[in-house]
C-alpha positions, -999 to 999 in steps of 0.1 A, spaced: -155 -160 317 -117 -163 319 -96 -142 294 -58 -146 289 -36 -113 285 -2 -116 273 24 -87 275 59 -84 262 82 -74 291 114 -51 289 135 -63 318 169 -48 327 200 -70 328 197 -75 366 161 -85 362 169 -109 335 195 -126 357 168 -130 382 145 -146 359 172 -170 347 176 -181 385 139 -186 387 139 -207 356 168 -228 370 153 -232 405 118 -241 391 136 -269 368 156 -282 396 125 -286 419 107 -302 390 135 -326 381 140 -337 419 103 -342 424 103 -365 392 133 -384 404 118 -391 438 87 -402 424 104 -427 400 126 -439 428 98 -445 452 77 -463 428 106 -486 417 113 -494 454 80 -492 472 54 -491 444 42 -459 461 48 -424 451 52 -394 474 22 -368 472 25 -332 461 28 -320 498 55 -344 505 75 -329 476 67 -294 487 81 -304 523 112 -318 507 119 -285 488 112 -265 521 137 -287 540 164 -281 511 159 -244 514 170 -245 551 204 -261 542 235 -243 533 242 -264 502 209 -252 487 207 -218 500 204 -205 465 167 -219 464 158 -189 486 166 -166 459 132 -172 444 96 -172 462 88 -205 478 54 -206 458 72 -205 426 89 -237 435 55 -252 446 40 -242 412 66 -262 394 59 -292 416 21 -287 409 28 -289 372 47 -321 378 19 -335 397 -8 -328 370 16 -343 344 22 -373 366 -16 -379 372 -26 -374 335 -2 -402 326 -17 -427 350 -53 -415 338 -46 -417 300 -16 -440 298 3 -416 275 29 -389 279 51 -398 309 69 -367 324 104 -361 311 133 -344 330 137 -308 321 167 -297 302 184 -264 304 190 -262 266 160 -280 252 130 -273 276 108 -242 277 119 -215 303 88 -206 321 80 -198 358 49 -188 378 42 -163 403 14 -162 430 -13 -137 419 -13 -122 454 22 -109 451 20 -98 414 6 -62 408 -2 -46 374 1 -8 368 -14 1 334 -9 39 340 29 33 337 25 0 320 45 -20 344 42 -53 365 55 -58 399 73 -92 403 85 -105 437 119 -96 450 128 -76 420 100 -49 418 85 -32 388 94 -45 354 82 -26 324 58 -41 298 48 -30 263 18 -11 258 -10 -34 246 -43 -45 260 -52 -37 296 -77 -46 324 -90 -31 356 -69 -50 383 -95 -40 410 -125 -55 394 -111 -87 381 -98 -119 397 -63 -126 385 -47 -161 384 -11 -169 386 12 -148 362 35 -170 341 67 -154 329 82 -170 297 116 -168 279 110 -177 243 139 -190 219 145 -155 207 153 -143 243 124 -121 246 103 -123 279 65 -123 281 41 -125 310 8 -143 307 -22 -137 331 -55 -155 330 -82 -131 344 -119 -139 356 -136 -108 341 -171 -115 352 -187 -112 316 -212 -137 310 -214 -153 275 -242 -144 252 -272 -167 250 -271 -193 225 -287 -182 192 -316 -202 176 -303 -229 153 -317 -221 117 -308 -235 85 -307 -201 70 -281 -188 95 -261 -221 95 -229 -228 75 -209 -259 70 -171 -258 68 -149 -285 52 -111 -279 58 -85 -285 32 -49 -279 22 -51 -259 -9 -81 -240 6 -81 -236 44 -117 -235 47 -145 -241 22 -180 -229 33 -214 -244 21 -224 -211 7 -195 -215 -19 -169 -193 -4 -132 -205 -4 -106 -191 19 -73 -198 1 -45 -212 25 -16 -188 24 10 -215 32 31 -193 54 54 -222 64 61 -230 27 69 -195 17 97 -195 42 111 -231 36 140 -222 16 153 -195 37 149 -217 69 167 -245 52 197 -225 43 198 -209 78 197 -245 94 226 -254 71 246 -223 84 237 -232 120 248 -267 116 283 -256 105 288 -234 137 302 -252 167 278 -255 198 307 -260 226 318 -240 255 355 -244 251 357 -214 228 334 -187 240 333 -166 208 321 -196 188 295 -205 214 281 -168 214 281 -170 175 260 -202 177 236 -186 202 232 -155 183 226 -174 149 201 -197 167 181 -167 179 181 -152 144 165 -185 132 140 -186 161 129 -150 149 121 -163 115 100 -191 130 82 -168 154 73 -144 127 59 -172 106 39 -183 135 26 -147 141 15 -144 105 -4 -176 107 -21 -167 140 -32 -132 128 -46 -148 96 -65 -175 115 -79 -150 141 -93 -128 113 -109 -156 94 -123 -172 125 -138 -138 138 -154 -131 104 -171 -164 102 -184 -160 138 -197 -126 129 -216 -139 98 -233 -172 111 -251 -182 142 -245 -219 137 -212 -235 124 -212 -270 115 -176 -286 116 -162 -323 109 -147 -342 138 -113 -346 121 -86 -371 135 -57 -348 130 -33 -369 148 -41 -398 127 -39 -378 95 -6 -365 105 8 -400 103 6 -398 66 41 -385 57 30 -373 24 5 -349 39 18 -342 74 38 -311 67 8 -294 47 -17 -304 76 6 -289 101 10 -257 81 -27 -254 78 -33 -257 114 -67 -273 113 -69 -279 149 -60 -245 160 -86 -229 135 -112 -251 151 -103 -242 186 -104 -205 178 -140 -210 164 -149 -229 195 -138 -204 221 -150 -175 201 -184 -191 197 -189 -198 235 -187 -159 242 -207 -146 213 -235 -173 215 -227 -191 183 -238 -227 180 -209 -251 170 -223 -285 158 -200 -315 147 -205 -346 126 -186 -378 128 -152 -383 112 -165 -414 95 -195 -398 78 -190 -398 41 -194 -361 35 -172 -362 3 -189 -393 -12 -225 -383 -11 -243 -362 -37 -258 -331 -17 -289 -332 -42 -300 -368 -44 -280 -385 -16 -262 -409 -41 -229 -423 -26 -200 -423 -51 -172 -444 -38 -149 -433 -66 -144 -399 -49 -123 -415 -21 -95 -407 -46 -83 -374 -33 -71 -363 -69 -107 -361 -79 -115 -324 -73 -150 -324 -95 -173 -351 -102 -208 -355 -117 -234 -375 -99 -244 -405 -122 -279 -406 -108 -292 -368 -110 -264 -355 -131 -256 -328 -108 -221 -315 -112 -201 -309 -79 -170 -293 -67 -156 -319 -42 -149 -294 -13 -182 -273 -17 -202 -305 -18 -185 -318 13 -195 -286 31 -230 -289 21 -233 -324 34 -216 -316 67 -241 -288 71 -271 -310 63 -257 -339 86 -250 -316 116 -284 -300 114 -302 -334 110 -284 -346 142 -292 -315 161 -329 -315 154 -329 -352 163 -316 -342 197 -282 -359 190 -260 -330 185 -228 -329 207 -222 -303 235 -206 -270 227 -176 -263 246 -151 -233 245 -129 -209 263 -130 -172 260 -122 -142 241 -138 -128 211 -139 -100 190 -172 -79 179 -207 -90 178 -229 -106 151 -230 -88 118 -239 -92 81 -204 -79 70 -187 -92 38 -153 -108 41 -129 -80 38 -101 -90 61 -71 -89 37 -69 -126 31 -74 -141 -3 -108 -154 -10 -128 -164 -40 -164 -173 -46 -174 -207 -62 -207 -204 -80 -220 -239 -89 -251 -248 -105 -285 -242 -87 -291 -281 -89 -260 -288 -70 -267 -263 -43 -301 -276 -34 -303 -287 3 
């Protein structure tokens, strides 16, 4: 399987200048290739291939006017054109997201290096980059470079001015065989805003709302940033603007790191406790169009949480089952199956079934219904395929949730918890 490793770099001043050149050259190759494809399509209704664009950049490297392109490896520019080729083909395949020209101020600074020319030394915790030699990296995870197959290393400069290197590695580890789907070891999960995840066994994982806790501070810093000049006539004011923008970016990054750490712990604990996880196929993009809920849904990171469960389940042998987004999981009584259309109103958090009299918590009842519907589809040979990526922590266990996040147990009546 493929596992991605990420290391923070500690480049010197000269090495930072070299990376800046690489970012600029890769951006130039991308923009030139996009311009040629647009012009060719307008005039001839044809577009140059990836190899034609590589040949064009190779010819430019031999001209005195563009001799600065020789400061970076040739394959680095080809990787930039390959990214353009993927984006261009994706547009014609899906019809959405035509590639945009990269901007020096707004676009993400990233560049790829050929895996054959990059070497990692974890005894000294350093990485060798073509044309500049060894660059120090922070002590973090490590792998054996002699026993794995590395892919292209990507060097990224974030908004805070820090440098990171990312390398996907084929470690040769086979995923665990899929566990048998049993009702006793299965759990249904309903995602919400006040509570991030509501489990069918009654456990609720409260949403910490990391973005909302920093909202007032970020708003104040953005007002301060807006009052500073972002020009180049006065170097002192430009430096002040860049310095304060980096300070604001660090606040955003800290919020993102806290959210990621929380989601990683919650998803890992769920994977360890259950062998089958039932989820709802939510249309998060469509729900984000509701401006009253968009900020809260974005802060909860439903899609990211679901992705973490999927790629961790792939390695640990856990089953991921999904139910349709149009299934009435919140409207059905989990005891007798009565459909109560009044629960479409999101303000109704608890309701009593008019047929059997069972009292339900809206979210717990939905989680129970998600579990029942997913298992029913699976046993009828209609369950969707389970997909994922890599990377998981630990093995199956029966441990309790003790990860430091806020949880509370909901103990409904026995009648309302019957399956």
